[in-house]
C-alpha positions, 0 to 999 in steps of 0.5 A: 832895109830902109823901111826901119830906123832905130831911133832913141831906143825904138824901132821907127817904121817909115810910111808904107812899111809892110811890118806894121800889120805884122806887128799889130797882129803879133801884139793883139791877135796872137795867143800870148796877147789874148786880144787885149783892148786898145790901151794894152795893145797900144802899150805893147806895140809902143814898148819897142816900135813907133810910127806916124799914126801908130795910135790910130792904126792900133785903134783901127786894128782892135776895132776891126778885129773879127774875133773881138767883134764876135766874142767881146761885148762892149761895156755899157757902164764903167766899173763902180767902187767896191762896196763892203758886204754887211755881216750876215746873221742868218743863213740864206740871207744873202746868196751870190751867183756867178757863171763859169764859161768857156768850157767844152760843150757836153750835151749843149751845156758849156757853162757852170752856174754857181750859187753860194750862200754867203754865210754857210758857203753852201753851194749849188753848181748847175751845168747850163748852156751859155745862151741862157737869157736872164729870164731863164736864169731867174726861172732856174733859180726859183725852180732849183734853189729858192724852192729848197731854201726860200727867197734870200734877202739879197743876191750878189752878182757881178752882172755877167753878160 
């Protein structure tokens, strides 16, 4: 097998090796790797393997991955610093909201929309379709939550897409 060379603790694949694509698929596409982003995929491959142009091959593989293109959106803003939440004095002063996705579809509803009062921890859970638009979520909040409890002073969200 002259397409593989063991050198300094790594398996070095020579130019034209058929194993490269199989290694990339195992490191990125397999259920265990869960289609991780470039850096994590690169580090996983780099643990045991190396070859000339490895970084570019990993980047190309991740960018051209059909499953990633379909299911992962590109982040437009980097994560900011965490901000402390102020101590509350009244119930319904601040609510938080989040979405639980990836659930099996029941009557076209495959997402749970969660709204929680931050002081009392009183919670609302709603089954909704994943394809809800932001405007539809706002209408839903007014119709199902705000008409019961009034408008909160603040809403905390992690800006789910």
